[in-house]
N, C-alpha and C positions, 0 to 999 in steps of 0.2 A: 792704470796699472803702474805700480812702482816696482822697478827692477834695479837691482844692484848687480853689475856685471864687471868683469875685468876690462880695464881700459884698452887692452890690445885687441879686444873683440870689436869688429865693425858693427855699427848700429844696424845696418842693413842685414847682416848675417843673423844677428840676434832676433830681429823682427821676423825674418823669413822662417827661422826655426820655431819661434812661438806660434806663428800662424800655421805652419805645417803640422806641428804636433797637435795643437788644439783642434785643427780641422779633422785630423784622423780620429782623435778621441771623440769628437762630437758625432762624426759620421758613424762610428762604431755603435753608438747608442741608438742610431736609426730613428731620429725624431722626424715624424712625418711632416711637420709644419716647416721644416728647414728648406725643403725643396722650393717653396714659394719665394724664398728670400735670397736665392743664390744670384751672384753676378756672373751670368753666362756659364754656370756650372761650378764656379768657385765660391767657397764659403765666405772668404774675406775679399774685400775690395783690394786692388793692387796698391793703394796708397796707405800712408801712415803718417803720424806726427810723433816726433820724439823731441823732448826738451831735457835740458840738464839742470841740475839744481845743486851743483857742487858747493860745499861750504854751509848750506842750510841744514839746521838740525833735522834729523829724520822725522821726528814727531811733528814738527811744523809742516813738513812736506806731506806727511800722511794726513794730517788734519785738513790741509788745503784740498787734497784729492777727495777725501770723504765729503767735504762740503759741496763738491761739484754735483753730487747726486741730488741735492735738495733743490726744489723749485724756488725761484726768487719771487 
């Protein structure tokens, strides 16, 4: 996921918001298969990875992210 956010926002706050909102939206859809994949009742694992890419052209970053989907 590529996110552009204000530098005054803490990464932890951003991640928690994204996880919380997406969890509520997914649960509202009531997908039955999700129940088997929960971490003790939580939709998302408590961990996350965040990396910065300041200065790199956005298209290069987008290309890199999209290439991560392809098997090697």
